[in-house]
VOBA-1610 file (N, C-alpha, C; in pm, whole numbers, padded with zeros to 5 digits, always signed):
BEGIN
Met-02569-00130-00117Met-02600-00160-00246Met-02554-00338-00210Ala-02690-00369-00356Ala-02704-00520-00357Ala-02641-00524-00500Gln-02607-00643-00559Gln-02503-00714-00660Gln-02639-00871-00667Val-02665-00898-00783Val-02716-01041-00787Val-02628-01111-00883Val-02568-01202-00837Val-02508-01278-00928Val-02505-01409-00935Asn-02614-01420-01095Asn-02667-01532-01110Asn-02585-01656-01225Asn-02613-01753-01157Asn-02513-01835-01177Asn-02531-01881-01360Gly-02645-01868-01421Gly-02649-01921-01572Gly-02570-01813-01636Gly-02483-01868-01685Gly-02368-01794-01740Gly-02292-01693-01704Ser-02268-01723-01568Ser-02190-01608-01506Ser-02030-01672-01485Pro-01895-01612-01507Pro-01787-01683-01493Pro-01756-01747-01373Thr-01657-01877-01378Thr-01654-01927-01265Thr-01552-01854-01174Leu-01474-01791-01190Leu-01449-01635-01114Leu-01480-01540-01135Ile-01502-01483-01013Ile-01578-01378-01045Ile-01503-01273-00929Asn-01406-01174-00951Asn-01356-01070-00854Asn-01402-00935-00806Phe-01432-00927-00678Phe-01487-00780-00675Phe-01345-00659-00600Asn-01365-00514-00665Asn-01288-00445-00620Asn-01321-00361-00586Val-01411-00297-00454Val-01510-00219-00365Val-01352-00211-00270Ser-01399-00042-00270Ser-01348+00048-00152Ser-01468+00082-00056Ser-01602+00027-00056Ser-01691+00064+00057Ser-01769-00091+00020Pro-01792-00097+00121Pro-01904-00217+00187Pro-01981-00321+00067Leu-02017-00417+00062Leu-02018-00473-00102Leu-02112-00603-00024Thr-02290-00574-00058Thr-02341-00726-00006Thr-02387-00772-00186Ala-02392-00870-00194Ala-02330-00967-00371Ala-02485-01053-00292Leu-02575-01036-00381Leu-02722-01159-00340Leu-02620-01216-00460Ile-02620-01413-00428Ile-02643-01495-00501Ile-02724-01544-00531Asp-02765-01625-00676Asp-02933-01693-00712Asp-02888-01807-00730Trp-02944-01895-00768Trp-02927-02020-00785Trp-03040-02059-00920Ala-03100-01967-00949Ala-03268-01995-01050Ala-03220-02030-01178Ser-03108-02040-01178Ser-03125-02114-01360Ser-03087-02279-01347Glu-03023-02307-01220Glu-02942-02432-01234Glu-02936-02482-01087Gln-02920-02620-01060Gln-02932-02633-00970Gln-02807-02667-00873Asn-02730-02702-00909Asn-02585-02681-00909Asn-02497-02621-00939Phe-02449-02513-00833Phe-02397-02418-00860Phe-02231-02386-00750Thr-02169-02359-00861Thr-02033-02357-00792Thr-01931-02185-00882Arg-01916-02132-00779Arg-01856-02034-00841Arg-01718-02022-00737Thr-01613-01923-00777Thr-01444-01911-00698Thr-01551-01725-00714Phe-01501-01696-00592Phe-01515-01538-00572Phe-01402-01457-00481Gln-01335-01356-00552Gln-01210-01281-00525Gln-01251-01141-00487Asn-01192-01126-00365Asn-01247-00950-00250Asn-01075-00908-00350Ile-01033-00813-00429Ile-00922-00766-00461Ile-00899-00588-00415Gly-01051-00560-00378Gly-01049-00500-00268Gly-01020-00459-00167Thr-01038-00341-00044Thr-01010-00247+00037Thr-01134-00288+00138Ala-01278-00302+00095Ala-01377-00375+00225Ala-01446-00473+00165Asn-01477-00517+00279Asn-01574-00641+00309Asn-01641-00654+00141Val-01717-00779+00112Val-01779-00798+00040Val-01846-00949+00073Thr-02013-00920+00144Thr-02109-01016+00184Thr-02157-01084+00117Leu-02110-01182+00065Leu-02263-01246-00005Leu-02349-01349+00097Thr-02472-01335+00024Thr-02600-01324+00069Thr-02681-01424+00016Pro-02800-01545+00046Pro-02816-01651-00046Pro-02979-01574-00086Asn-03003-01580-00174Asn-03139-01467-00278Asn-03227-01627-00283Ala-03314-01620-00209Ala-03447-01742-00215Ala-03516-01721-00365Pro-03522-01809-00407Pro-03621-01788-00558Pro-03737-01720-00548Ala-03822-01630-00608Ala-03971-01583-00613Ala-04053-01645-00552Gly-04144-01631-00470Gly-04278-01709-00434Gly-04211-01777-00316Tyr-04039-01791-00277Tyr-04041-01915-00190Tyr-04068-01865-00057Ser-04135-01972+00051Ser-04197-01933+00164Ser-04134-02018+00245Gly-04022-02074+00239Gly-03947-02199+00298Gly-03824-02104+00367Pro-03768-02235+00490Pro-03697-02117+00575Pro-03571-02039+00482Leu-03513-01977+00557Leu-03461-01858+00459Leu-03286-01973+00451Tyr-03237-01923+00306Tyr-03140-02005+00291Tyr-03007-01955+00377Lys-02888-02002+00442Lys-02776-01960+00463Lys-02646-02016+00389Ile-02516-02015+00447Ile-02395-02032+00381Ile-02289-02108+00482Asn-02323-02205+00507Asn-02249-02275+00665Asn-02271-02162+00741Gly-02418-02227+00776Gly-02508-02239+00841Gly-02558-02070+00880Phe-02525-01971+00769Phe-02502-01853+00832Phe-02594-01730+00747Pro-02687-01671+00786Pro-02774-01595+00666Pro-02674-01504+00590Ser-02538-01496+00541Ser-02443-01439+00470Ser-02305-01499+00528Phe-02228-01459+00470Phe-02089-01514+00442Phe-01977-01379+00389Ile-01926-01328+00481Ile-01806-01169+00441Ile-01675-01269+00344Ile-01653-01194+00264Ile-01549-01257+00215Ile-01422-01130+00258Pro-01339-01096+00362Pro-01290-01019+00367Pro-01155-00959+00230Pro-01113-00844+00258Pro-01001-00773+00142Pro-00914-00907+00153Gly-00880-00953-00019Gly-00762-01039+00003Gly-00794-01192+00038Gly-00926-01232+00020Gly-00988-01374+00042Gly-01042-01387-00070Arg-01063-01533-00068Arg-01071-01588-00190Arg-01136-01732-00145Tyr-01259-01731-00151Tyr-01377-01873-00154Tyr-01425-01934-00285Thr-01431-02025-00282Thr-01547-02150-00369Thr-01648-02136-00267Val-01746-02115-00324Val-01931-02139-00252Val-01976-02217-00382Thr-02059-02341-00299Thr-02109-02408-00385Thr-02280-02390-00341Tyr-02391-02494-00460Tyr-02515-02509-00390Tyr-02509-02625-00480Ile-02514-02689-00332Ile-02565-02834-00398Ile-02638-02933-00299Asn-02761-02962-00359Asn-02840-03043-00282Asn-02911-02962-00198Ser-02944-02823-00212Ser-03035-02715-00154Ser-02929-02652-00061Gln-02792-02725-00024Gln-02707-02655+00083Gln-02599-02566+00097Trp-02563-02399+00072Trp-02449-02326+00012Trp-02380-02362+00123Thr-02259-02391+00094Thr-02082-02394+00164Thr-02005-02224+00076Ala-01954-02274+00171Ala-01780-02144+00082Ala-01662-02211+00160Tyr-01556-02280+00121Tyr-01448-02279+00159Tyr-01331-02223+00150Val-01240-02185+00156Val-01124-02111+00113Val-01111-02258-00037Ser-01008-02084-00124Ser-01014-02211-00233Ser-00896-02282-00250Ser-00863-02345-00282Ser-00762-02414-00273Ser-00683-02382-00383Thr-00723-02354-00499Thr-00600-02315-00625Thr-00648-02186-00708Asp-00563-02101-00616Asp-00531-01923-00577Asp-00501-01927-00754Val-00551-01868-00785Val-00471-01755-00915Val-00383-01623-00885Pro-00248-01680-00861Pro-00143-01601-00856Pro-00202-01470-00887Val-00165-01304-00817Val-00201-01167-00870Val-00060-01162-00945Ala-00079-01103-01000Ala+00058-01041-01134Ala+00091-00882-01056Pro+00207-00896-01052Pro+00278-00756-00962Pro+00243-00632-01080Glu+00236-00514-01036Glu+00222-00406-01083Glu+00380-00345-01164Thr+00396-00296-01272Thr+00514-00253-01297Thr+00528-00125-01209Phe+00661-00123-01141Phe+00673-00060-01052Phe+00782+00036-01061Ser+00791+00192-01105Ser+00926+00234-01171Ser+00928+00374-01056Pro+01009+00329-00918Pro+01035+00447-00851Pro+01119+00560-00920Ala+01052+00665-00847Ala+01156+00767-00895Ala+01275+00784-00822Ala+01351+00881-00882Ala+01547+00845-00853Ala+01543+00865-00672Asn+01607+00802-00657Asn+01657+00751-00473Asn+01573+00721-00372Glu+01474+00669-00500Glu+01353+00567-00400Glu+01388+00448-00373Trp+01376+00382-00286Trp+01318+00253-00276Trp+01210+00179-00226Val+01162+00004-00217Val+01008-00021-00243Val+01029-00015-00119Thr+00939+00019-00040Thr+00904-00019+00043Thr+00747-00129+00128Gly+00715-00175+00019Gly+00618-00281+00058Gly+00535-00345-00083Tyr+00432-00437-00079Tyr+00411-00493-00159Tyr+00256-00514-00142Asn+00152-00516-00190Asn+00061-00540-00185Asn-00021-00685-00220Ala-00002-00791-00152Ala-00044-00930-00248Ala-00158-00988-00290Ala-00249-00909-00233Ala-00402-00932-00321Ala-00444-00841-00459Thr-00345-00729-00474Thr-00331-00649-00529Thr-00240-00623-00708Gly-00100-00651-00598Gly-00034-00706-00649Gly+00067-00522-00714Ala+00060-00420-00615Ala+00074-00351-00610Ala+00166-00300-00511Phe+00304-00221-00575Phe+00458-00191-00500Phe+00391-00064-00424Ser+00484-00070-00261Ser+00535+00137-00262Ser+00635+00156-00284Gly+00654+00310-00271Gly+00812+00309-00232Gly+00841+00438-00208Ser+00903+00517-00165Ser+00959+00606-00066Ser+01108+00664-00066Gln+01139+00740+00027Gln+01233+00859-00008Gln+01304+00827+00138Pro+01453+00779+00117Pro+01495+00745+00283Pro+01484+00844+00302Val+01495+00834+00480Val+01565+00989+00497Val+01674+00945+00553Phe+01742+01034+00692Phe+01916+00991+00695Phe+01902+00916+00820Ser+01830+00930+00861Ser+01802+00783+00959Ser+01776+00644+00937Asn+01767+00630+00804Asn+01757+00535+00728Asn+01907+00459+00673Ile+01927+00527+00669Ile+02134+00494+00618Ile+02212+00478+00685Ser+02295+00389+00682Ser+02396+00331+00788Ser+02533+00371+00719Gly+02679+00348+00823Gly+02743+00430+00766Gly+02816+00482+00816Ser+02955+00571+00736Ser+03014+00663+00765Ser+03082+00753+00639Leu+03046+00833+00606Leu+03142+00927+00511Leu+03248+00892+00475Gly+03332+00865+00381Gly+03490+00865+00358Gly+03503+00964+00273Ala+03640+01014+00314Ala+03675+01103+00219Ala+03700+01142+00101Gly+03657+01019+00029Gly+03720+00971-00101Gly+03525+00999-00148Gln+03439+01004-00027Gln+03299+01028-00130Gln+03296+01187-00138Leu+03350+01251-00071Leu+03355+01431-00100Leu+03423+01470-00196Pro+03390+01552-00282Pro+03424+01652-00393Pro+03548+01662-00344Ser+03598+01722-00458Ser+03734+01780-00432Ser+03757+01909-00354Ala+03647+02008-00396Ala+03666+02080-00382Ala+03549+02158-00282Val+03549+02074-00144Val+03477+02115+00004Val+03554+02218+00090Pro+03485+02275+00104Pro+03487+02389+00203Pro+03491+02363+00332Val+03589+02439+00400Val+03640+02385+00543Val+03509+02433+00592Val+03438+02385+00679Val+03334+02455+00804Val+03382+02449+00952Ser+03381+02550+01018Ser+03367+02506+01122Ser+03333+02630+01235Phe+03322+02560+01333Phe+03209+02652+01453Phe+03267+02713+01603Gly+03213+02786+01630Gly+03292+02879+01709Gly+03179+02966+01809Ala+03251+03019+01924Ala+03194+03162+01982Ala+03253+03270+01995Gly+03152+03360+01941Gly+03203+03519+01866Gly+03251+03523+01734Ala+03240+03629+01690Ala+03269+03643+01490Ala+03388+03596+01498Pro+03454+03522+01337Pro+03570+03506+01353Pro+03681+03614+01301Ser+03790+03564+01306Ser+03888+03650+01293Ser+04025+03633+01259Gly+04057+03687+01164Gly+04186+03637+01089Gly+04161+03606+00950Ser+04251+03568+00899Ser+04232+03528+00741Ser+04253+03375+00783Ser+04181+03332+00658Ser+04121+03183+00612Ser+04152+03155+00503Thr+04094+03067+00440Thr+04099+02987+00316Thr+03982+03034+00230Glu+04020+03049+00087Glu+03906+03090+00009Glu+03777+02970+00027Gly+03661+03029+00055Gly+03553+02932+00126Gly+03508+02870+00219His+03624+02933+00336His+03570+02855+00447His+03464+02953+00517Ile+03390+02810+00548Ile+03275+02861+00684Ile+03302+02846+00811Tyr+03232+02981+00884Tyr+03199+02940+01012Tyr+03121+02996+01068Phe+03029+02902+01176Phe+02936+02974+01231Phe+02968+02978+01374Asn+02929+03113+01417Asn+02920+03160+01596Asn+02799+03079+01640Val+02812+02982+01701Val+02726+02930+01786Val+02629+02958+01967Ser+02741+03131+01944Ser+02699+03173+02083Ser+02596+03237+02079Val+02542+03300+01946Val+02399+03326+01965Val+02283+03201+01853Ser+02183+03245+01921Ser+02066+03188+01837Ser+01979+03267+01754Pro+01961+03254+01681Pro+02045+03136+01547Pro+02151+03152+01477Tyr+02204+03028+01493Tyr+02367+03067+01416Tyr+02384+03192+01367Ala+02475+03284+01355Ala+02503+03325+01256Ala+02616+03263+01199Gly+02607+03275+01066Gly+02688+03200+00960Gly+02794+03329+00881Tyr+02865+03310+00846Tyr+03013+03351+00779Tyr+03117+03259+00697Val+03106+03353+00560Val+03185+03277+00496Val+03317+03368+00425Tyr+03419+03297+00470Tyr+03571+03394+00368Tyr+03571+03401+00270His+03552+03486+00180His+03533+03520+00028His+03613+03683+00030Leu+03685+03678-00055Leu+03775+03818-00138Leu+03842+03840+00009Ser+03942+03761+00079Ser+04016+03732+00165Ser+03932+03884+00277Ala+03840+03874+00321Ala+03778+03903+00403Ala+03631+03778+00453Trp+03597+03795+00635Trp+03506+03726+00636Trp+03385+03817+00618Gln+03257+03729+00579Gln+03154+03798+00522Gln+03040+03766+00567Ala+02902+03766+00645Ala+02792+03721+00722Ala+02693+03726+00614Phe+02620+03578+00616Phe+02545+03523+00582Phe+02438+03491+00604Ser+02280+03487+00591Ser+02201+03437+00669Ser+02095+03360+00531
//
C-alpha cells in the first residue's frame, strides 16, 4: 500500500499508526524546500520513499543515499528536501506521548507501559508474585481447623473441622458437622 505525502499544505508533524507495513511516497512537487517530521506510533514499519516528479528521467532520488528510509515502530524522524538532497535524521524535539487513562480491575496491578502509544497494561498477580507470610491477625475469626492424615478420621472434633485423607488419590475430604464426620467431594 502506498500513500503520497505531498508537502503542499501538509502538516509539519505526520503520525503513522499502522499494524501492517506501509510505504509512504514523499513528494516535493509544490515546493523546493521540504521539511516534515514523521512519527510512527503503530506496530509495523513505515517506509518513506522519495517520489520523482512526473516525466523525470534523472537518477533515482535517495534518502541518506538509499532508495528508501524505514521508520520503525516508536521512531520519529525529520525529513528534509533541500537543494535536491533528501535527508532524514532523528528528531531532536520529540513531542511526548500523553499516557492513556488506565483503570485496572480490582486486584490488578500495572505490568507495563508503551511509551510510543501511551498505553498501560495490567494483570492480576498470581500467588508466586506475592511475598511474605500469612499472620494470624490476617485470618477471619471463624477459620476452620484443617488437618491431614492417613485413613478416615475418627473420634470427635470441633464443628467445621476439615480433614483430608492423603493415603488415597485424589485426597478424600471430610468435615466434622452435627457431631459426626461427613465425607465431601
